[in-house]
N, C-alpha and C positions, 0 to 999 in steps of 0.2 A: 820635701814635704813641709809646708808652713803650719804652723801651730792653728788648730781649728780649721783646718781646711777641709776636713771630712764633712760631707754635706749629704751624700748618697752612700748607702750600703745595700751590698747584694748578698741575699742570704741562698745559698745553693743547697736544695734539698727540703721538700714540703712536709716531711715527716713531724712526729711531736716535737723534737727538739729544735728542727728548722722554723715550723712555724712559731714556737715559743719565742725565738731570737728575733723573727722578724717582728712580731707584735710588740716585743720589749723596745725595738731600735725605732719603730714607728710611734709608739707612746714618747718616745724621749725627743721627739722632734724631727727625727732623720727621715729623708724622702728614702723609702724602702722598696726594694723589689725583691719578692719571693721567686725563685726560678726552681721550676722542676719539669723533667721532659715529659712528665705524665700528667696530662690534664686532670685526671680524676684526683689525684693527689693534691692538686691545687684547690680544687673545688672543696675537696674535705678541709684544707687548711683554712681556706677563707671561711667556712661554716663554723669551725672551731674556733678561730681569732674572734668572729662577730658574736659568737655565743659567751665567749670569756669577758668580752668587753661589756656585753648586756647585763652579765651578773655583776661586773663592777659597778655599774650604775646602778643596778638594784641595792647593792649594798652600800650606795652612796661614797664609793671610793673615787669614782671619777663622775664628773657631768655629762650629760647628754651631748655637750657642744665637744668636750673633750674625746668622746668616742667617735663622734662624726668626723673631727680633725685627725685622728689616728688612722682610719679606716680611707681617708681622703690621701693620707700619706702612701698608702700599700699601693703596690701595684703586683700583679700576679703573671708571670710568662713561662711557657713552655719552650720558647725558643731561645736558643744559646746567643744568638745576635743581640737579644735586648740586654744580655749580661754585662753592662758598663757601669761602674761605679768607682767611688774612691778608695771604699773598703769592701772586700770580698769576705764573706764568712761561709765557707763550704761546713755542711751538717749532712753528708752523704754516708754512704755505705763504708764501713770501717775495713777497707782494702786499700793499702798502698798503691797499688798501680792504678786503681781507678781514681784515685786522689790525685795522682801523679798527671793523669791524663786529662783530668779538667782543669787542674793548674795550668797545663800547656795550653789549653783551649783560650782560657781566660787571660793568660799573659798575652796571647797573640790578639785579642779584643780590646785589651786596655794599654795605657801606656806605661811606662815603667815606673812611675811613682803610685800606681794603684796597691794597695797592701793586700796581700794574699793571705788570710787567715784561716786555720783549719781547726775545727772543734773536735778532732779527735781527742779520744780518752785516753789512749795508750800506744798509739803507733808512733815510730820515730818522726819528728817532725825535720830532722837532719836528712834523713832519707826522702821524704817527701819533697823537700827543697832543692834536692841534690841538682837537678836536671833544669831548674826553672831560670829563666831570664831574670837577672837582676834579682838574684836570691837574697839578696838583703833584705827585701822586702817582705820575706815571708817570716810567719809567726804563728804561733798556737792561742787561740781564744777559746779555751774549755769552759764551757758554760756546764751549768748541772740543772737536771730535771726536778721540777718544770723551770724553763728558765725565766719566766716572767716572775717567778717568787724568790728562788735562790739568789742569795747575794753575792756567793764567790764565783769568780772567774779567774782562772789560773792563764796567766798571760806567759807563755812559754818562748825562749828564745833559742835560737841554734846558733852555731858558731860564725854564722854570717849576718844574722839580724842585726840591724842597724839601731842606734840609739835613737835616732830621730822616728823609726818605725815604733818601737816601744814605748814613746812618749805619747805617739799619735794615739796607738791603741789602748793605752792608758786612760787618756782623757775621753776616748769614746766610751770604755767601759765605765767612767766615774759619771759621764752623762747620762747614762743609762739607770744610775742609782746603784751601780755595783760596787763591789771591792775587788781591785786587781791584785793578785799574788804575783808577784814575777818569779818565775823559776828556770832553771836550765832545762834543756830537753834531756830527759831521761826516762827510764822505763815507767811508766806509770805516773809521771811527773810527782805530786805530792800526794794528793789525796786518794788516787786509785791505788797508790802503792800502799799506803796505810791503810784504806779500806778493804784490802782484798780479805785480812783476816775477820773482819766484821762480818762477811759472807761466808768464807769457807770453814771459819771453826764452827758456827751453828749447822752450816752443811754436814760436817762431821760428825756432830752430835746426833742430828736428825738420821742420818744413814745407821747409826748404832741402835735406833729404835727406841731410845730411853725416854725423848720427849717427841712430841708433834710440833709441825711448825707454828700452829697458832700459840700453844705454850711458849714456845722459844722466842716468838716475837713478844708475848705479853711480858717476859723476864725482861727483855732489853729495853723495852719502853718504862717498865716501873723502875728500871736501872738510870733513867734519865733520857733514853734516845726518844726522838718523837716520833720514829716508826722504826719497827722490828725489821730485821733482816730480808725475811721472806715476802712482807709487804713491798719492801722498798725493790726487792729484785724483780718483783712483778710489776713495779711501777717503771721501772727502768727498761725492762724486757729482758727475760731471760736468755734470749740469742745475745744481747749486747753485752751482759754481763758475763757471759761464758766467755765471748770473744776477747774481752779485756784480761779475764784469768788466763787464757790460753797465751796472749801477748807478752804477759809478764812472766809465765811459766817459761817461755822460749826465751826471752830476752834475758833472764837471770840463768839460764844454763840447766833448766828443769830441776830446780830446788824442790823437795817434797813439800815445803811450806805453802808454794804456790800452785801445786797439783789440783787441775780442775776436778771438780766433785763430780762423781758419776750420776748423781740425782740432777746435776745441771745438764749434763750431757742427755739424760733421759728425757727430761723436758723438751728440749730444743729438737731432740729427734722426733719427739711426738707432735711437734707444733704448738705446745702448750706454753705460749711465751709470756704470758701473765696479761694485764689489762688490755692491751691492744688484741688480743685473741680471745677474750672473754674466760679465759683459764691459764692458771700456772700453778703456784703453789695452792692458790685459793681460786674460787670460783665467782666471776664478776658478771 
């Protein structure tokens, strides 16, 4: 793969993260395809992206012409046959077998030089890549929510990832105005391994009943964090946060420090997942 050869990016999954990555790619000048088998999800994503761009225009962060150009670079498809690109970034459900199946389909549709990147926050990239043809082109591109705003992207490599792929992926991240941090595939990578305790310790305190969610958030924000742990969990999605916690808990052999909180499990069981459902630790 030659330097600067990536012109078209395919983002798989039209949820909050996928649509955010697609918007970011299109704003950076890439021809961008957002794929999701659910047409309704694509409609919601298109509306959200358009709304975000309109807000940026109103705040004078971008011009009307830049908004129009960004939307012109975006395509929305619910047919897998349209999924051909130089770089694929999947942002679908956090299940290894589902990601493996998608990568198998995409590998069959695309040439051997198409980079297959996963936005997984905690699953093993090595396991995802294991059965992919030309597994040297598989890497992780872990964006953070909201992808349009957060500057950090974890660029994760497996034992097979080539230097050429890492270089090309780094160039894409930098063109998007982000900072790439390269790390080896390991449970939780860097951020989620460190951040587990940002969530789990406040959850343990809340479970004792000594402080409520709002006060714990206020304490953490007054300590310098831009957002408290409970607001952040609601933003990320309590289902996603719990899935990451469980993944690390299992990967490290079930140590007590990574044990999921019953409060997390209760929220997910009730379907109060945060902002996306209108209720989580707080009501929206």
